[in-house]
N, C-alpha and C positions, 0 to 999 in steps of 0.2 A: 344228849347223852348217847354214847355209842353202845351197840349191842355187844354181848360177850362173844368172843371168837369161838367157833365150834371146831373141834378136832374131827377130821374126817377119818374115823376109824369105827369099827363095829362096836355097838353099845352092848355091854356084857349083861346088864340087867334086862331080863326078858320082858317084864312089865313096862319098863321105860322104853324099850325098843319098839314094842307094839304101839304104845301111845304116840311116839314120834312118827312111826311109819304111817299111822292113820291120819295124823294131822298133815304130814307132808304130801300124802296121796291126794287129799282134798285141795291142797295148795297147787299141786300140779294140774289137777282138773280145772281149777279156776284160771290158771295161766293158759291152758289149752283153749278154753272158751274165749279168753281175751285175745289171744293171737289169731284165732279164727275170725273174730269179729273185726279186729283192727286191720288185718292185712288181707281180708277176703280170700282166705285159703281154706282148703279142706284139711282137717286134722283127723288122724286116727291114732288113738293111744290105748295101749293095754298095759295094765300093771297087775302082775301076778305075785302073790305072796305064797311061797312054798310052805311056810309054817302052818298057816290055817287054810291053805288051798283056796284062797279067795282071789277072784279075778274081777277087776274093774275095767270095763271097756267103754271108751267114748269115741264117737266119730261123728263128723258132720258131712252131710250130703249136700246141703244147701245153706248158703249164708242166711237166708231169710228165717230159717228155723231157730236161729240164735238171737234174733232181734229183740225178743221179749225176755231174755234171761237176765234176772237180777238176783240178789241174794235171797229172795223169797220165792223164786220160781219153782215150779214143780219138777222141772228137769234137774235142777241142782239138788232139790230135796231128795230125789230118787238116789242120788249118789251119796248124800250125807248119811244115809242109813248104814253105809259101810264103815263109817267112822265110829259108830257106837259099839 
């Protein structure tokens, strides 16, 4: 079953916009971790939300620091607190 197509326009409902932002921000973090692990590259990512002045920053200095990351890791848990 295919997913519903999403229109790329600003979401008018404030609550829905915040929820989607926080979910997608975590999705981007997971993708940054994956690309760093898979391609052995250094990633630096910053996401700033001007509405609540929150900043999420992620960077890797060394590939070895990401070897132990899974969905229950403390590194990922530190970023998940921004989603709530």
